[in-house]
C-alpha positions, 0 to 999 in steps of 0.5 A: 063137728070136732073140738077145734070146731066147736064156737065158744063151747061153755062145756070143754070137759065131761067126766064120768063115773065108770061103775054102774055108769057106763057098766054093771058093776055087779055083774062085773064084779060077781064075774071077777070074784068067780074067777079069782075063787077058781084059781084060788081052788087050784093053787091056794084051796086052804087060803081059799077056805079062809076067804070064803069064810066067816074070817074074812070079816075080821081080816078086812077089819083088820086090814083098814085098821092097819092100812087106814091111810090105803082104805081109799085104794081099793087094790091094795086093800084087796092084796092086802086082804088075800095077803092074809088069808095066805099067810092064816094058810100057813104060808111063809111070807114070801110065798103069801106076797106072791100067790096074793099078787097072782090071784089080785091079777087073776081077779083084777083081769076079771074086774076090767072084762066090764058088762057094759050097758047098751051105746056105751062105746058109741057114746063115748065115741060121740063125746070123745069128738066134741069134748075132752073125757076124763074118767072120775072114779071110786073104784080100780078099773083101769080104762085101758084095760076095759078098752076105752082108752082111747076116748079119754084124755086122762082118768083120776080114781080114789087111789090117787087123790087118797079120798073119794067122791063126793070129796071136793079133792076128787073134783079140784083133781080132776079140773086141775088135771084137766086144766078147766074152770068148773063151770065150763065142766060136767059130771055124769054118774049114777049116784046123788050124793057121790057123783050128783052132789060131789059135782054141784059142790065143785061147781060143776054141772051134774048129770044123774045117770038114773040107768033104773029110773028111781024117783027122787026128791031130794032137792039137796042132791038135784042134778042139773040134768038127768039121762036114762040111757047113754045113748040120751047124753049128747043131746043132754050135753049139748042141751046143756052147753046151749043153754049156758051160752044163751 
């Protein structure tokens, strides 16, 4: 059944967190970091010595202090940290800018070569035939580069909004972009505060993607429903849909 055939749906929009909901972010970032350091070892070894040292903590802190208005833009911050490492390795500002951008490009390619959880693609394909899907992420993965853009009607990131989940601006922005009211939307994510609490407070329904099978008795962050695998999601969302229309 496609979206046009769906009679009087109670859910029109499904929003997805990305990291640790559709893929393993730690495995993905670890691989991307390895690629980055390999590139720096070949092209900017002195800067790598700084980046891989304890000095990078102070550099990150200074970047955040200098660019407080950009703290939700992870790509900007990583490039800025890399640039400061290049400058600390006695590069000219122009060379530091260029090398930081090249180094980030290597990292970002790895960042978007994600380690999908089982059934991620088939689940997105199924859901995209019934609902409008939007990505809603605090991270900087690009759904087009990841290879799943065809399933999504749009994407909202913390860099776009200037705030991070559970901030209400994230949820109101995606609802406005999709043109859907909160009561006709459900958000799926792995984080009880960022995703579940944020969605609940925005008036959306929430599905906790509990891939690790964690126990929670937190009544302040109680999801509308729960799923342990991505393959469960079509049935879980359908049950919410049916319950609302009874």
